[in-house]
All heavy atoms as TSV, in Angstrom:
chain	resi	resn	atom	element	x	y	z
A	1	MET	N	N	-26.000	146.046	99.632
A	1	MET	CA	C	-26.871	146.913	100.400
A	1	MET	C	C	-26.199	148.253	100.661
A	1	MET	O	O	-26.835	149.284	100.580
A	1	MET	CB	C	-27.260	146.217	101.699
A	1	MET	CG	C	-28.262	146.968	102.505
A	1	MET	SD	S	-29.856	146.842	101.696
A	1	MET	CE	C	-30.884	147.352	102.974
A	2	ALA	N	N	-24.921	148.210	100.959
A	2	ALA	CA	C	-24.195	149.438	101.258
A	2	ALA	C	C	-24.093	150.318	100.009
A	2	ALA	O	O	-24.123	151.537	100.104
A	2	ALA	CB	C	-22.810	149.121	101.804
A	3	SER	N	N	-23.968	149.702	98.843
A	3	SER	CA	C	-23.862	150.498	97.614
A	3	SER	C	C	-25.165	151.237	97.326
A	3	SER	O	O	-25.168	152.320	96.801
A	3	SER	CB	C	-23.461	149.616	96.433
A	3	SER	OG	O	-24.481	148.669	96.184
A	4	THR	N	N	-26.277	150.607	97.684
A	4	THR	CA	C	-27.577	151.253	97.496
A	4	THR	C	C	-27.721	152.457	98.413
A	4	THR	O	O	-28.197	153.509	98.007
A	4	THR	CB	C	-28.721	150.261	97.765
A	4	THR	OG1	O	-28.522	149.117	96.968
A	4	THR	CG2	C	-30.059	150.887	97.460
A	5	ALA	N	N	-27.242	152.332	99.632
A	5	ALA	CA	C	-27.351	153.432	100.593
A	5	ALA	C	C	-26.438	154.582	100.202
A	5	ALA	O	O	-26.778	155.745	100.356
A	5	ALA	CB	C	-27.015	152.950	101.993
A	6	MET	N	N	-25.259	154.273	99.671
A	6	MET	CA	C	-24.324	155.331	99.287
A	6	MET	C	C	-24.766	156.041	98.016
A	6	MET	O	O	-24.498	157.207	97.824
A	6	MET	CB	C	-22.927	154.733	99.070
A	6	MET	CG	C	-22.279	154.298	100.359
A	6	MET	SD	S	-20.663	153.613	100.084
A	6	MET	CE	C	-19.799	155.013	99.452
A	7	ARG	N	N	-25.423	155.297	97.133
A	7	ARG	CA	C	-25.842	155.879	95.875
A	7	ARG	C	C	-26.889	156.971	96.099
A	7	ARG	O	O	-26.950	157.943	95.374
A	7	ARG	CB	C	-26.391	154.779	94.957
A	7	ARG	CG	C	-26.589	155.269	93.544
A	7	ARG	CD	C	-27.029	154.164	92.670
A	7	ARG	NE	N	-28.408	153.851	93.037
A	7	ARG	CZ	C	-29.136	152.918	92.451
A	7	ARG	NH1	N	-28.613	152.179	91.518
A	7	ARG	NH2	N	-30.375	152.707	92.816
A	8	GLY	N	N	-27.750	156.790	97.053
A	8	GLY	CA	C	-28.787	157.773	97.350
A	8	GLY	C	C	-29.896	157.740	96.323
A	8	GLY	O	O	-30.049	156.769	95.580
A	9	GLY	N	N	-30.655	158.795	96.261
A	9	GLY	CA	C	-31.748	158.834	95.315
A	9	GLY	C	C	-32.977	158.162	95.884
A	9	GLY	O	O	-33.016	157.718	97.012
A	10	GLY	N	N	-33.991	158.099	95.076
A	10	GLY	CA	C	-35.232	157.508	95.512
A	10	GLY	C	C	-35.771	156.579	94.465
A	10	GLY	O	O	-35.064	156.186	93.523
A	11	PRO	N	N	-37.010	156.195	94.594
A	11	PRO	CA	C	-37.593	155.250	93.655
A	11	PRO	C	C	-37.763	155.814	92.234
A	11	PRO	O	O	-37.859	155.073	91.274
A	11	PRO	CB	C	-38.947	154.902	94.258
A	11	PRO	CG	C	-39.251	156.053	95.165
A	11	PRO	CD	C	-37.937	156.584	95.649
A	12	PHE	N	N	-37.748	157.122	92.115
A	12	PHE	CA	C	-37.953	157.755	90.792
A	12	PHE	C	C	-36.635	158.153	90.123
A	12	PHE	O	O	-36.634	158.833	89.101
A	12	PHE	CB	C	-38.837	158.980	90.925
A	12	PHE	CG	C	-40.226	158.640	91.391
A	12	PHE	CD1	C	-40.645	159.002	92.654
A	12	PHE	CD2	C	-41.108	157.953	90.568
A	12	PHE	CE1	C	-41.921	158.700	93.088
A	12	PHE	CE2	C	-42.364	157.637	90.992
A	12	PHE	CZ	C	-42.783	157.998	92.265
A	13	GLU	N	N	-35.524	157.739	90.709
A	13	GLU	CA	C	-34.226	158.129	90.160
A	13	GLU	C	C	-34.019	157.576	88.748
A	13	GLU	O	O	-33.530	158.290	87.853
A	13	GLU	CB	C	-33.108	157.638	91.051
A	13	GLU	CG	C	-31.731	158.053	90.573
A	13	GLU	CD	C	-30.638	157.558	91.499
A	13	GLU	OE1	O	-30.945	156.863	92.479
A	13	GLU	OE2	O	-29.485	157.887	91.227
A	14	GLY	N	N	-34.418	156.341	88.503
A	14	GLY	CA	C	-34.272	155.756	87.174
A	14	GLY	C	C	-35.123	156.482	86.136
A	14	GLY	O	O	-34.661	156.747	85.028
A	15	LEU	N	N	-36.352	156.807	86.499
A	15	LEU	CA	C	-37.221	157.553	85.599
A	15	LEU	C	C	-36.633	158.942	85.309
A	15	LEU	O	O	-36.633	159.392	84.161
A	15	LEU	CB	C	-38.619	157.699	86.202
A	15	LEU	CG	C	-39.635	158.501	85.385
A	15	LEU	CD1	C	-39.918	157.798	84.059
A	15	LEU	CD2	C	-40.898	158.711	86.174
A	16	TYR	N	N	-36.107	159.580	86.333
A	16	TYR	CA	C	-35.509	160.903	86.153
A	16	TYR	C	C	-34.313	160.838	85.194
A	16	TYR	O	O	-34.175	161.659	84.299
A	16	TYR	CB	C	-35.069	161.466	87.502
A	16	TYR	CG	C	-34.388	162.792	87.418
A	16	TYR	CD1	C	-35.110	163.951	87.222
A	16	TYR	CD2	C	-33.000	162.890	87.533
A	16	TYR	CE1	C	-34.499	165.181	87.131
A	16	TYR	CE2	C	-32.368	164.121	87.450
A	16	TYR	CZ	C	-33.112	165.257	87.256
A	16	TYR	OH	O	-32.497	166.460	87.167
A	17	LYS	N	N	-33.483	159.844	85.395
A	17	LYS	CA	C	-32.301	159.700	84.518
A	17	LYS	C	C	-32.720	159.369	83.088
A	17	LYS	O	O	-32.100	159.826	82.135
A	17	LYS	CB	C	-31.374	158.614	85.051
A	17	LYS	CG	C	-30.580	159.075	86.259
A	17	LYS	CD	C	-29.604	158.018	86.697
A	17	LYS	CE	C	-28.795	158.518	87.878
A	17	LYS	NZ	N	-27.796	157.554	88.302
A	18	PHE	N	N	-33.772	158.599	82.914
A	18	PHE	CA	C	-34.247	158.265	81.573
A	18	PHE	C	C	-34.802	159.500	80.876
A	18	PHE	O	O	-34.518	159.752	79.712
A	18	PHE	CB	C	-35.315	157.177	81.644
A	18	PHE	CG	C	-35.962	156.888	80.319
A	18	PHE	CD1	C	-35.297	156.191	79.340
A	18	PHE	CD2	C	-37.249	157.334	80.060
A	18	PHE	CE1	C	-35.872	155.942	78.115
A	18	PHE	CE2	C	-37.857	157.095	78.833
A	18	PHE	CZ	C	-37.160	156.382	77.868
A	19	VAL	N	N	-35.578	160.295	81.586
A	19	VAL	CA	C	-36.220	161.461	80.984
A	19	VAL	C	C	-35.203	162.557	80.696
A	19	VAL	O	O	-35.257	163.224	79.657
A	19	VAL	CB	C	-37.357	161.989	81.897
A	19	VAL	CG1	C	-37.868	163.330	81.435
A	19	VAL	CG2	C	-38.484	160.979	81.938
A	20	MET	N	N	-34.247	162.750	81.580
A	20	MET	CA	C	-33.302	163.845	81.428
A	20	MET	C	C	-32.079	163.493	80.588
A	20	MET	O	O	-31.185	164.296	80.430
A	20	MET	CB	C	-32.830	164.301	82.812
A	20	MET	CG	C	-33.938	164.889	83.618
A	20	MET	SD	S	-34.735	166.230	82.769
A	20	MET	CE	C	-34.818	167.431	84.016
A	21	ARG	N	N	-32.032	162.300	80.035
A	21	ARG	CA	C	-30.864	161.892	79.261
A	21	ARG	C	C	-30.694	162.729	78.007
A	21	ARG	O	O	-29.597	163.155	77.685
A	21	ARG	CB	C	-30.989	160.416	78.890
A	21	ARG	CG	C	-29.768	159.908	78.155
A	21	ARG	CD	C	-29.837	158.426	77.970
A	21	ARG	NE	N	-29.847	157.803	79.292
A	21	ARG	CZ	C	-30.222	156.555	79.503
A	21	ARG	NH1	N	-30.624	155.810	78.497
A	21	ARG	NH2	N	-30.210	156.058	80.708
A	22	ARG	N	N	-31.775	162.960	77.287
A	22	ARG	CA	C	-31.707	163.749	76.042
A	22	ARG	C	C	-32.808	164.792	76.055
A	22	ARG	O	O	-33.871	164.604	76.627
A	22	ARG	CB	C	-31.919	162.843	74.834
A	22	ARG	CG	C	-30.815	161.922	74.585
A	22	ARG	CD	C	-31.077	161.165	73.318
A	22	ARG	NE	N	-29.846	160.525	72.890
A	22	ARG	CZ	C	-29.755	159.804	71.819
A	22	ARG	NH1	N	-30.815	159.630	71.055
A	22	ARG	NH2	N	-28.618	159.249	71.486
A	23	ASN	N	N	-32.550	165.877	75.376
A	23	ASN	CA	C	-33.519	166.958	75.306
A	23	ASN	C	C	-34.781	166.515	74.572
A	23	ASN	O	O	-35.900	166.885	74.948
A	23	ASN	CB	C	-32.904	168.175	74.609
A	23	ASN	CG	C	-33.797	169.386	74.702
A	23	ASN	OD1	O	-34.411	169.617	75.733
A	23	ASN	ND2	N	-33.874	170.138	73.638
A	24	SER	N	N	-34.640	165.713	73.509
A	24	SER	CA	C	-35.802	165.269	72.749
A	24	SER	C	C	-36.714	164.402	73.594
A	24	SER	O	O	-37.946	164.496	73.494
A	24	SER	CB	C	-35.360	164.506	71.502
A	24	SER	OG	O	-34.598	163.369	71.859
A	25	VAL	N	N	-36.156	163.559	74.444
A	25	VAL	CA	C	-36.967	162.722	75.336
A	25	VAL	C	C	-37.684	163.599	76.359
A	25	VAL	O	O	-38.858	163.397	76.659
A	25	VAL	CB	C	-36.099	161.656	76.031
A	25	VAL	CG1	C	-36.907	160.866	77.034
A	25	VAL	CG2	C	-35.467	160.730	75.003
A	26	TYR	N	N	-36.981	164.608	76.889
A	26	TYR	CA	C	-37.568	165.505	77.857
A	26	TYR	C	C	-38.730	166.285	77.255
A	26	TYR	O	O	-39.817	166.381	77.855
A	26	TYR	CB	C	-36.494	166.464	78.373
A	26	TYR	CG	C	-36.999	167.483	79.346
A	26	TYR	CD1	C	-37.399	167.125	80.625
A	26	TYR	CD2	C	-37.093	168.832	78.996
A	26	TYR	CE1	C	-37.867	168.054	81.524
A	26	TYR	CE2	C	-37.563	169.775	79.891
A	26	TYR	CZ	C	-37.941	169.380	81.146
A	26	TYR	OH	O	-38.422	170.310	82.037
A	27	VAL	N	N	-38.538	166.832	76.064
A	27	VAL	CA	C	-39.598	167.601	75.414
A	27	VAL	C	C	-40.791	166.704	75.099
A	27	VAL	O	O	-41.943	167.089	75.304
A	27	VAL	CB	C	-39.053	168.291	74.135
A	27	VAL	CG1	C	-40.178	168.870	73.308
A	27	VAL	CG2	C	-38.050	169.360	74.503
A	28	THR	N	N	-40.532	165.504	74.615
A	28	THR	CA	C	-41.624	164.554	74.344
A	28	THR	C	C	-42.389	164.216	75.611
A	28	THR	O	O	-43.621	164.153	75.633
A	28	THR	CB	C	-41.075	163.261	73.711
A	28	THR	OG1	O	-40.354	163.617	72.530
A	28	THR	CG2	C	-42.180	162.296	73.378
A	29	PHE	N	N	-41.652	164.009	76.714
A	29	PHE	CA	C	-42.288	163.698	78.000
A	29	PHE	C	C	-43.160	164.858	78.465
A	29	PHE	O	O	-44.285	164.660	78.937
A	29	PHE	CB	C	-41.194	163.399	79.028
A	29	PHE	CG	C	-41.712	162.980	80.364
A	29	PHE	CD1	C	-42.179	161.694	80.571
A	29	PHE	CD2	C	-41.717	163.885	81.421
A	29	PHE	CE1	C	-42.655	161.320	81.816
A	29	PHE	CE2	C	-42.185	163.509	82.671
A	29	PHE	CZ	C	-42.655	162.218	82.869
A	30	VAL	N	N	-42.681	166.090	78.306
A	30	VAL	CA	C	-43.446	167.270	78.741
A	30	VAL	C	C	-44.687	167.450	77.882
A	30	VAL	O	O	-45.785	167.693	78.402
A	30	VAL	CB	C	-42.555	168.533	78.702
A	30	VAL	CG1	C	-43.373	169.788	78.857
A	30	VAL	CG2	C	-41.486	168.452	79.768
A	31	VAL	N	N	-44.545	167.309	76.562
A	31	VAL	CA	C	-45.692	167.481	75.666
A	31	VAL	C	C	-46.736	166.394	75.906
A	31	VAL	O	O	-47.936	166.675	75.982
A	31	VAL	CB	C	-45.231	167.513	74.187
A	31	VAL	CG1	C	-46.407	167.456	73.246
A	31	VAL	CG2	C	-44.414	168.765	73.920
A	32	ALA	N	N	-46.288	165.161	76.031
A	32	ALA	CA	C	-47.234	164.060	76.291
A	32	ALA	C	C	-47.907	164.232	77.647
A	32	ALA	O	O	-49.116	163.990	77.786
A	32	ALA	CB	C	-46.505	162.712	76.219
A	33	GLY	N	N	-47.147	164.660	78.647
A	33	GLY	CA	C	-47.737	164.900	79.972
A	33	GLY	C	C	-48.758	166.024	79.963
A	33	GLY	O	O	-49.802	165.934	80.615
A	34	ALA	N	N	-48.476	167.063	79.213
A	34	ALA	CA	C	-49.424	168.186	79.115
A	34	ALA	C	C	-50.702	167.727	78.406
A	34	ALA	O	O	-51.813	168.078	78.836
A	34	ALA	CB	C	-48.802	169.350	78.371
A	35	PHE	N	N	-50.553	166.955	77.340
A	35	PHE	CA	C	-51.719	166.473	76.606
A	35	PHE	C	C	-52.569	165.552	77.482
A	35	PHE	O	O	-53.790	165.729	77.573
A	35	PHE	CB	C	-51.277	165.729	75.346
A	35	PHE	CG	C	-52.425	165.191	74.555
A	35	PHE	CD1	C	-53.213	166.019	73.791
A	35	PHE	CD2	C	-52.713	163.831	74.567
A	35	PHE	CE1	C	-54.287	165.523	73.064
A	35	PHE	CE2	C	-53.772	163.312	73.852
A	35	PHE	CZ	C	-54.560	164.164	73.087
A	36	LEU	N	N	-51.936	164.585	78.131
A	36	LEU	CA	C	-52.694	163.652	78.974
A	36	LEU	C	C	-53.296	164.345	80.190
A	36	LEU	O	O	-54.417	164.037	80.595
A	36	LEU	CB	C	-51.797	162.499	79.400
A	36	LEU	CG	C	-51.334	161.597	78.259
A	36	LEU	CD1	C	-50.337	160.568	78.785
A	36	LEU	CD2	C	-52.505	160.914	77.585
A	37	GLY	N	N	-52.557	165.309	80.746
A	37	GLY	CA	C	-53.097	166.067	81.882
A	37	GLY	C	C	-54.301	166.903	81.487
A	37	GLY	O	O	-55.282	166.987	82.225
A	38	GLU	N	N	-54.236	167.512	80.313
A	38	GLU	CA	C	-55.371	168.298	79.816
A	38	GLU	C	C	-56.588	167.415	79.610
A	38	GLU	O	O	-57.711	167.803	79.922
A	38	GLU	CB	C	-54.975	169.005	78.527
A	38	GLU	CG	C	-56.011	169.943	77.981
A	38	GLU	CD	C	-56.994	169.283	77.032
A	38	GLU	OE1	O	-56.637	168.263	76.436
A	38	GLU	OE2	O	-58.116	169.794	76.903
A	39	ARG	N	N	-56.378	166.243	79.032
A	39	ARG	CA	C	-57.484	165.318	78.808
A	39	ARG	C	C	-58.107	164.858	80.130
A	39	ARG	O	O	-59.334	164.768	80.252
A	39	ARG	CB	C	-57.018	164.097	78.014
A	39	ARG	CG	C	-56.493	164.419	76.627
A	39	ARG	CD	C	-57.539	164.916	75.697
A	39	ARG	NE	N	-58.505	163.858	75.441
A	39	ARG	CZ	C	-59.640	164.025	74.785
A	39	ARG	NH1	N	-59.935	165.201	74.307
A	39	ARG	NH2	N	-60.458	163.034	74.598
A	40	ALA	N	N	-57.283	164.592	81.123
A	40	ALA	CA	C	-57.785	164.147	82.430
A	40	ALA	C	C	-58.600	165.248	83.115
A	40	ALA	O	O	-59.667	164.988	83.663
A	40	ALA	CB	C	-56.628	163.699	83.308
A	41	VAL	N	N	-58.086	166.477	83.077
A	41	VAL	CA	C	-58.801	167.604	83.697
A	41	VAL	C	C	-60.107	167.863	82.953
A	41	VAL	O	O	-61.151	168.095	83.576
A	41	VAL	CB	C	-57.908	168.852	83.731
A	41	VAL	CG1	C	-58.708	170.086	84.113
A	41	VAL	CG2	C	-56.757	168.654	84.703
A	42	ASP	N	N	-60.084	167.823	81.636
A	42	ASP	CA	C	-61.286	168.032	80.843
A	42	ASP	C	C	-62.345	167.002	81.167
A	42	ASP	O	O	-63.529	167.331	81.349
A	42	ASP	CB	C	-60.955	168.014	79.353
A	42	ASP	CG	C	-62.153	168.333	78.483
A	42	ASP	OD1	O	-62.823	169.345	78.762
A	42	ASP	OD2	O	-62.403	167.577	77.525
A	43	TYR	N	N	-61.948	165.740	81.235
A	43	TYR	CA	C	-62.890	164.661	81.572
A	43	TYR	C	C	-63.479	164.857	82.968
A	43	TYR	O	O	-64.688	164.737	83.163
A	43	TYR	CB	C	-62.188	163.304	81.474
A	43	TYR	CG	C	-63.055	162.143	81.828
A	43	TYR	CD1	C	-63.979	161.644	80.939
A	43	TYR	CD2	C	-62.947	161.539	83.073
A	43	TYR	CE1	C	-64.795	160.570	81.255
A	43	TYR	CE2	C	-63.751	160.471	83.414
A	43	TYR	CZ	C	-64.674	159.987	82.504
A	43	TYR	OH	O	-65.478	158.930	82.844
A	44	GLY	N	N	-62.625	165.190	83.935
A	44	GLY	CA	C	-63.102	165.373	85.296
A	44	GLY	C	C	-64.058	166.537	85.453
A	44	GLY	O	O	-65.083	166.423	86.120
A	45	VAL	N	N	-63.739	167.659	84.822
A	45	VAL	CA	C	-64.613	168.833	84.900
A	45	VAL	C	C	-65.933	168.568	84.206
A	45	VAL	O	O	-66.997	168.964	84.677
A	45	VAL	CB	C	-63.901	170.076	84.316
A	45	VAL	CG1	C	-64.850	171.226	84.137
A	45	VAL	CG2	C	-62.736	170.471	85.196
A	46	HIS	N	N	-65.887	167.865	83.058
A	46	HIS	CA	C	-67.113	167.535	82.334
A	46	HIS	C	C	-68.026	166.657	83.183
A	46	HIS	O	O	-69.247	166.901	83.261
A	46	HIS	CB	C	-66.759	166.833	81.029
A	46	HIS	CG	C	-67.943	166.510	80.181
A	46	HIS	ND1	N	-68.641	167.465	79.493
A	46	HIS	CD2	C	-68.556	165.321	79.908
A	46	HIS	CE1	C	-69.646	166.887	78.854
A	46	HIS	NE2	N	-69.608	165.594	79.082
A	47	LYS	N	N	-67.469	165.632	83.816
A	47	LYS	CA	C	-68.279	164.746	84.670
A	47	LYS	C	C	-68.842	165.501	85.874
A	47	LYS	O	O	-69.979	165.288	86.264
A	47	LYS	CB	C	-67.462	163.544	85.119
A	47	LYS	CG	C	-67.184	162.553	84.023
A	47	LYS	CD	C	-68.482	161.968	83.504
A	47	LYS	CE	C	-68.232	160.998	82.394
A	47	LYS	NZ	N	-69.473	160.483	81.820
A	48	LEU	N	N	-68.040	166.367	86.459
A	48	LEU	CA	C	-68.512	167.158	87.594
A	48	LEU	C	C	-69.645	168.084	87.176
A	48	LEU	O	O	-70.654	168.226	87.882
A	48	LEU	CB	C	-67.345	167.962	88.177
A	48	LEU	CG	C	-67.648	168.817	89.393
A	48	LEU	CD1	C	-68.018	167.935	90.576
A	48	LEU	CD2	C	-66.460	169.682	89.728
A	49	TRP	N	N	-69.514	168.736	86.006
A	49	TRP	CA	C	-70.554	169.639	85.515
A	49	TRP	C	C	-71.847	168.860	85.252
A	49	TRP	O	O	-72.925	169.310	85.604
A	49	TRP	CB	C	-70.072	170.324	84.242
A	49	TRP	CG	C	-70.994	171.398	83.782
A	49	TRP	CD1	C	-71.005	172.695	84.154
A	49	TRP	CD2	C	-72.061	171.255	82.835
A	49	TRP	NE1	N	-72.006	173.379	83.507
A	49	TRP	CE2	C	-72.676	172.504	82.696
A	49	TRP	CE3	C	-72.569	170.182	82.109
A	49	TRP	CZ2	C	-73.750	172.725	81.845
A	49	TRP	CZ3	C	-73.647	170.398	81.281
A	49	TRP	CH2	C	-74.226	171.651	81.151
A	50	GLU	N	N	-71.736	167.675	84.630
A	50	GLU	CA	C	-72.929	166.859	84.374
A	50	GLU	C	C	-73.589	166.429	85.673
A	50	GLU	O	O	-74.807	166.435	85.791
A	50	GLU	CB	C	-72.571	165.630	83.552
A	50	GLU	CG	C	-72.361	165.905	82.089
A	50	GLU	CD	C	-72.113	164.643	81.296
A	50	GLU	OE1	O	-71.852	163.573	81.909
A	50	GLU	OE2	O	-72.176	164.718	80.066
A	51	TYR	N	N	-72.795	166.055	86.677
A	51	TYR	CA	C	-73.329	165.620	87.973
A	51	TYR	C	C	-74.071	166.753	88.666
A	51	TYR	O	O	-75.128	166.539	89.246
A	51	TYR	CB	C	-72.186	165.116	88.848
A	51	TYR	CG	C	-72.609	164.729	90.228
A	51	TYR	CD1	C	-73.279	163.532	90.459
A	51	TYR	CD2	C	-72.354	165.555	91.319
A	51	TYR	CE1	C	-73.681	163.175	91.730
A	51	TYR	CE2	C	-72.751	165.212	92.586
A	51	TYR	CZ	C	-73.422	164.015	92.797
A	51	TYR	OH	O	-73.812	163.669	94.056
A	52	ASN	N	N	-73.535	167.961	88.585
A	52	ASN	CA	C	-74.165	169.108	89.248
A	52	ASN	C	C	-75.373	169.641	88.508
A	52	ASN	O	O	-76.153	170.394	89.083
A	52	ASN	CB	C	-73.155	170.227	89.453
A	52	ASN	CG	C	-72.177	169.916	90.556
A	52	ASN	OD1	O	-72.505	169.204	91.498
A	52	ASN	ND2	N	-70.973	170.413	90.422
A	53	ASN	N	N	-75.547	169.319	87.233
A	53	ASN	CA	C	-76.634	169.877	86.437
A	53	ASN	C	C	-77.617	168.830	85.940
A	53	ASN	O	O	-78.271	169.031	84.928
A	53	ASN	CB	C	-76.047	170.635	85.244
A	53	ASN	CG	C	-75.351	171.901	85.693
A	53	ASN	OD1	O	-75.943	172.732	86.340
A	53	ASN	ND2	N	-74.097	172.014	85.361
A	54	VAL	N	N	-77.752	167.728	86.642
A	54	VAL	CA	C	-78.714	166.706	86.257
A	54	VAL	C	C	-80.114	167.294	86.362
A	54	VAL	O	O	-80.469	167.911	87.363
A	54	VAL	CB	C	-78.591	165.457	87.161
A	54	VAL	CG1	C	-79.717	164.492	86.910
A	54	VAL	CG2	C	-77.257	164.777	86.923
A	55	GLY	N	N	-80.907	167.151	85.323
A	55	GLY	CA	C	-82.266	167.668	85.296
A	55	GLY	C	C	-82.368	169.080	84.752
A	55	GLY	O	O	-83.462	169.552	84.496
A	56	LYS	N	N	-81.251	169.742	84.581
A	56	LYS	CA	C	-81.266	171.117	84.085
A	56	LYS	C	C	-80.781	171.203	82.643
A	56	LYS	O	O	-80.862	172.260	82.035
A	56	LYS	CB	C	-80.348	171.981	84.935
A	56	LYS	CG	C	-80.713	172.021	86.393
A	56	LYS	CD	C	-79.667	172.786	87.167
A	56	LYS	CE	C	-79.848	172.600	88.652
A	56	LYS	NZ	N	-78.750	173.195	89.394
A	57	ARG	N	N	-80.252	170.133	82.118
A	57	ARG	CA	C	-79.698	170.128	80.764
A	57	ARG	C	C	-80.801	169.964	79.722
A	57	ARG	O	O	-81.881	169.465	79.999
A	57	ARG	CB	C	-78.666	169.001	80.606
A	57	ARG	CG	C	-77.512	169.147	81.563
A	57	ARG	CD	C	-76.551	168.007	81.419
A	57	ARG	NE	N	-77.243	166.752	81.708
A	57	ARG	CZ	C	-76.864	165.564	81.287
A	57	ARG	NH1	N	-75.793	165.445	80.564
A	57	ARG	NH2	N	-77.539	164.498	81.592
A	58	PHE	N	N	-80.520	170.385	78.498
A	58	PHE	CA	C	-81.474	170.283	77.412
A	58	PHE	C	C	-81.878	168.816	77.181
A	58	PHE	O	O	-83.034	168.522	76.918
A	58	PHE	CB	C	-80.857	170.852	76.123
A	58	PHE	CG	C	-81.777	170.826	74.954
A	58	PHE	CD1	C	-82.790	171.743	74.826
A	58	PHE	CD2	C	-81.628	169.853	73.968
A	58	PHE	CE1	C	-83.648	171.715	73.744
A	58	PHE	CE2	C	-82.482	169.824	72.879
A	58	PHE	CZ	C	-83.494	170.747	72.765
A	59	GLU	N	N	-80.913	167.904	77.303
A	59	GLU	CA	C	-81.193	166.491	77.059
A	59	GLU	C	C	-82.128	165.901	78.119
A	59	GLU	O	O	-82.800	164.902	77.876
A	59	GLU	CB	C	-79.887	165.682	77.060
A	59	GLU	CG	C	-78.938	166.047	75.951
A	59	GLU	CD	C	-78.006	167.180	76.337
A	59	GLU	OE1	O	-77.858	167.459	77.545
A	59	GLU	OE2	O	-77.444	167.801	75.416
A	60	ASP	N	N	-82.165	166.491	79.309
A	60	ASP	CA	C	-82.959	165.947	80.416
A	60	ASP	C	C	-84.427	166.403	80.361
A	60	ASP	O	O	-85.267	165.798	81.028
A	60	ASP	CB	C	-82.365	166.373	81.754
A	60	ASP	CG	C	-80.974	165.809	81.962
A	60	ASP	OD1	O	-80.681	164.761	81.359
A	60	ASP	OD2	O	-80.207	166.411	82.723
A	61	ILE	N	N	-84.747	167.412	79.606
A	61	ILE	CA	C	-86.113	167.948	79.572
A	61	ILE	C	C	-86.826	167.334	78.368
A	61	ILE	O	O	-86.483	167.601	77.213
A	61	ILE	CB	C	-86.098	169.485	79.491
A	61	ILE	CG1	C	-85.318	170.037	80.679
A	61	ILE	CG2	C	-87.499	170.031	79.461
A	61	ILE	CD1	C	-85.063	171.510	80.614
A	62	SER	N	N	-87.816	166.512	78.638
A	62	SER	CA	C	-88.441	165.730	77.575
A	62	SER	C	C	-89.384	166.552	76.689
A	62	SER	O	O	-89.597	166.191	75.540
A	62	SER	CB	C	-89.207	164.558	78.180
A	62	SER	OG	O	-90.236	165.023	79.033
A	63	VAL	N	N	-89.950	167.640	77.189
A	63	VAL	CA	C	-90.916	168.391	76.402
A	63	VAL	C	C	-90.265	169.335	75.399
A	63	VAL	O	O	-90.940	169.839	74.508
A	63	VAL	CB	C	-91.878	169.184	77.302
A	63	VAL	CG1	C	-92.725	168.253	78.136
A	63	VAL	CG2	C	-91.146	170.169	78.156
A	64	LEU	N	N	-88.988	169.571	75.513
A	64	LEU	CA	C	-88.328	170.453	74.566
A	64	LEU	C	C	-88.162	169.744	73.231
A	64	LEU	O	O	-87.829	168.578	73.160
A	64	LEU	CB	C	-86.950	170.882	75.079
A	64	LEU	CG	C	-86.981	171.825	76.266
A	64	LEU	CD1	C	-85.561	172.123	76.723
A	64	LEU	CD2	C	-87.685	173.112	75.931
A	65	GLY	N	N	-88.405	170.438	72.195
A	65	GLY	CA	C	-88.232	169.876	70.854
A	65	GLY	C	C	-89.470	169.171	70.335
A	65	GLY	O	O	-89.496	168.732	69.201
A	66	THR	N	N	-90.510	169.064	71.135
A	66	THR	CA	C	-91.750	168.434	70.653
A	66	THR	C	C	-92.848	169.503	70.668
A	66	THR	O	O	-92.927	170.343	71.534
A	66	THR	CB	C	-92.162	167.280	71.583
A	66	THR	OG1	O	-92.353	167.758	72.907
A	66	THR	CG2	C	-91.113	166.188	71.593
A	67	ARG	N	N	-93.701	169.412	69.666
A	67	ARG	CA	C	-94.807	170.351	69.568
A	67	ARG	C	C	-96.119	169.635	69.877
A	67	ARG	O	O	-96.287	168.472	69.512
A	67	ARG	CB	C	-94.891	170.947	68.188
A	67	ARG	CG	C	-93.728	171.793	67.819
A	67	ARG	CD	C	-93.941	172.412	66.492
A	67	ARG	NE	N	-92.781	173.207	66.117
A	67	ARG	CZ	C	-92.795	174.141	65.225
A	67	ARG	NH1	N	-93.902	174.409	64.553
A	67	ARG	NH2	N	-91.720	174.816	64.953
A	68	GLN	N	N	-97.000	170.337	70.502
A	68	GLN	CA	C	-98.304	169.749	70.767
A	68	GLN	C	C	-99.142	169.869	69.485
A	68	GLN	O	O	-99.019	170.817	68.727
A	68	GLN	CB	C	-98.971	170.467	71.920
A	68	GLN	CG	C	-98.234	170.256	73.236
A	68	GLN	CD	C	-98.968	170.900	74.408
A	68	GLN	OE1	O	-100.063	171.443	74.224
A	68	GLN	NE2	N	-98.385	170.808	75.559
A	69	ALA	N	N	-99.981	168.898	69.299
A	69	ALA	CA	C	-100.827	168.868	68.089
A	69	ALA	C	C	-101.824	170.025	68.138
A	69	ALA	O	O	-102.483	170.267	69.146
A	69	ALA	CB	C	-101.552	167.550	68.000
A	70	GLU	N	N	-101.936	170.735	67.024
A	70	GLU	CA	C	-102.898	171.826	66.927
A	70	GLU	C	C	-104.199	171.273	66.340
A	70	GLU	O	O	-104.191	170.545	65.380
A	70	GLU	CB	C	-102.355	172.936	66.019
A	70	GLU	CG	C	-101.112	173.603	66.603
A	70	GLU	CD	C	-100.617	174.701	65.703
A	70	GLU	OE1	O	-101.401	175.213	64.871
A	70	GLU	OE2	O	-99.437	175.067	65.816
A	71	GLU	N	N	-105.266	171.657	66.925
A	71	GLU	CA	C	-106.566	171.164	66.429
A	71	GLU	C	C	-107.405	172.251	65.879
A	71	GLU	O	O	-107.382	173.370	66.150
A	71	GLU	CB	C	-107.319	170.465	67.557
A	71	GLU	CG	C	-106.606	169.216	67.993
A	71	GLU	CD	C	-107.392	168.515	69.078
A	71	GLU	OE1	O	-108.635	168.662	69.154
A	71	GLU	OE2	O	-106.774	167.842	69.858
């Protein structure tokens, strides 16, 4: 127990040491994080936009794209 208190650090110390061990691991971690973060933000913004525009989108209007019969 005393060795844990003297060592310091927090719960993310092992992850930090793993990521910072080599430059290639660090760069891979940054690129993968940027890609996954971009995907998460894109998904969230898309869902928010769809939620705020229900009934206003082209897909929601049933009369668009159909022609009335000419007599």
